[in-house]
C-alpha positions in Angstrom: 15.4 -8.0 6.7 13.8 -7.6 10.1 10.4 -9.9 10.6 8.4 -11.4 12.8 5.8 -14.2 13.5 3.1 -14.9 15.4 0.6 -17.9 14.8 -0.3 -17.8 11.5 1.0 -14.2 10.5 4.1 -13.2 9.7 5.4 -9.3 9.2 8.4 -8.3 7.1 10.1 -4.8 7.0 11.6 -4.5 3.6 12.3 -1.1 3.7 11.3 1.1 0.8 11.2 1.1 -3.1 9.6 -0.8 -6.1 12.5 -2.9 -6.8 12.7 -4.5 -3.0 8.9 -4.9 -3.0 9.2 -7.0 -6.1 11.9 -9.0 -4.8 10.1 -9.8 -1.5 7.0 -10.7 -3.5 9.1 -13.2 -5.4 10.4 -14.5 -2.4 7.5 -15.0 -1.2 6.2 -16.8 -3.6 8.1 -20.1 -2.4 5.6 -20.5 0.4 2.4 -19.9 -1.5 0.9 -17.5 1.1 -2.6 -17.4 1.7 -2.5 -13.6 1.3 -0.3 -10.4 1.2 -1.4 -7.1 2.8 1.1 -4.3 2.5 1.2 -1.7 5.3 2.8 1.1 3.8 3.4 5.2 4.0 2.0 7.7 1.2 1.7 11.0 0.4 -1.2 12.8 0.4 -1.9 14.4 -3.2 -5.7 15.5 -2.4 -5.9 18.0 0.5 -8.4 16.4 2.1 -6.3 13.4 2.5 -4.5 14.6 6.0 -1.7 13.0 7.9 -2.7 10.4 9.9 -5.7 9.4 7.6 -5.8 5.8 6.4 -6.3 5.2 2.4 -7.8 1.9 1.1 -6.7 1.7 -2.5 -9.2 0.3 -5.2 -6.0 0.6 -7.6 -2.8 1.9 -8.5 -1.1 3.7 -11.5 1.9 2.1 -12.5 4.6 4.8 -12.8 7.4 3.0 -11.0 8.8 0.9 -14.1 9.5 -2.3 -11.9 6.1 -3.9 -12.7 6.8 -3.5 -16.7 9.0 -6.7 -15.9 5.9 -8.6 -15.2 2.8 -7.3 -17.2 2.7 -4.7 -20.2 1.8 -1.5 -19.2 -1.6 -1.8 -20.2 -2.4 -4.4 -17.4 -4.2 -2.7 -14.2 -2.5 -2.8 -11.0 -5.4 -4.1 -8.8 -5.6 -5.7 -5.1 -7.8 -8.8 -4.1 -11.3 -7.5 -3.6 -12.2 -9.9 -0.5 -8.8 -8.8 1.2 -9.8 -5.0 0.7 -13.5 -5.9 2.1 -12.0 -7.7 5.1 -10.0 -4.4 5.8 -12.6 -2.0 5.5 -14.8 -3.9 7.7 -11.8 -3.9 10.5 -11.2 -0.5 9.7 -14.8 0.2 10.9 -14.6 -2.2 13.9 -11.8 0.2 15.2 -14.1 3.2 14.9 -11.9 4.5 12.1 -12.7 6.1 8.7 -10.7 5.7 5.5 -10.3 7.3 2.0 -10.6 5.0 -1.0 -9.0 5.7 -4.8 -6.3 5.5 -6.7 -2.3 5.7 -6.0 0.1 7.0 -8.2 3.2 4.6 -7.6 6.5 6.3 -8.4 10.2 5.3 -8.6 11.3 9.0 -8.0 12.8 10.8 -5.4 12.5 14.2 -4.7 10.2 15.2 -6.9 8.5 18.1 -4.9 9.9 20.8 -6.6 8.9 19.4 -10.3 6.0 21.6 -10.7 5.2 19.5 -14.2 5.1 16.1 -12.3 3.1 17.8 -9.8 0.3 19.1 -12.3 0.4 15.5 -13.8 -0.5 14.0 -10.3 -3.5 16.6 -10.3 -4.4 15.8 -13.9 -4.7 12.1 -13.1 -7.0 12.7 -10.2 -4.6 10.3 -7.6 -5.4 10.5 -4.0 -2.1 9.5 -2.8 1.5 9.0 -4.0 3.7 5.8 -2.8 6.9 3.7 -4.0 5.4 0.4 -3.9 1.5 -0.6 -4.1 1.5 -0.8 -8.2 4.6 -3.3 -7.8 3.0 -5.3 -4.9 -0.2 -5.6 -6.3 1.3 -7.0 -9.9 4.0 -9.3 -8.4 1.4 -10.7 -6.5 -0.9 -11.1 -9.5 2.0 -12.5 -11.6 2.8 -14.9 -8.5 -0.8 -16.1 -8.0 -0.9 -14.5 -4.5 -3.9 -12.4 -3.2 -2.8 -9.0 -2.5 -4.1 -6.0 -0.6 -2.9 -2.6 0.8 -3.9 0.0 3.5 -2.1 3.0 3.1 -1.2 5.4 6.0 -0.6 9.4 4.8 2.7 10.3 6.3 2.9 13.8 4.6 1.6 16.1 2.1 4.5 16.7 -0.6 2.3 19.0 -2.5 2.5 21.8 -0.3 5.8 23.2 0.7 5.1 22.9 4.3 3.8 19.4 3.7 7.1 17.8 2.7 8.1 15.1 4.7 11.6 15.0 7.0 13.1 13.1 9.2 11.3 14.9 12.3 7.6 14.8 11.0 8.3 11.0 9.9 9.2 10.3 13.5 6.2 12.0 14.8 3.9 10.0 12.3 5.6 7.0 13.6 4.9 7.7 17.2 1.3 8.8 16.6 -0.1 6.8 13.9 1.8 3.5 13.0 0.5 1.3 16.0 -3.0 1.8 15.1 -2.1 1.1 11.4 -0.4 -2.3 12.3 -3.1 -3.3 14.7 -5.6 -2.8 11.9 -3.7 -4.9 9.2 -3.2 -7.6 11.9 -7.2 -7.4 12.9 -8.0 -7.8 9.1 -5.9 -11.0 8.5 -6.9 -12.7 11.7 -10.8 -11.7 10.5 -10.0 -13.9 7.4 -8.4 -16.8 9.2 -10.7 -16.9 11.8 -13.6 -17.1 9.4 -11.9 -19.3 7.2 -12.8 -17.2 4.0 -10.5 -17.6 1.0 -9.5 -14.3 -0.6 -8.2 -16.2 -3.9 -11.4 -16.0 -5.8 -9.7 -15.5 -9.2 -8.6 -18.2 -11.3 -5.2 -17.9 -12.7 
């Protein structure tokens, strides 16, 4: 997997999917990282989450199945609060705003034409949908690694004209991804420079 390290921060591009996300988190546990921040893309479910917007998830719904191998389904997928707080502060320092809410994590592909599934997503009041966040939160909790996430809205799959294509995804990368990465890096730098701990839970 492509990776790079500068100072005390490393970044890994593990691709896509909850199974791969779980594998990466399990492997990272061997070096006991101080924190893991997931910078991923998501689809906006509610119309107010426009392409290019940032979402700071306060929880994730475990619809992907992978996390069931770590905890029973009733255990909620939550990030480390102190890490999310640092990200929130950094976003404001970058003169940006963000949405906060619940993300639904799925293993399904090409669900955009399933009317029943789309109605379900509206019913559970999820703000966005992705394929990794819940898995990363749960595997982080399992491995005693403080974990957070900052998501970039890359498409609006509830609308026929909003479904992601290769061309639209390339445009998102060109327009928004650099800022997304810089905010993530600066969030971790804030924790490092202030010497704050994000592992406030007793496992």
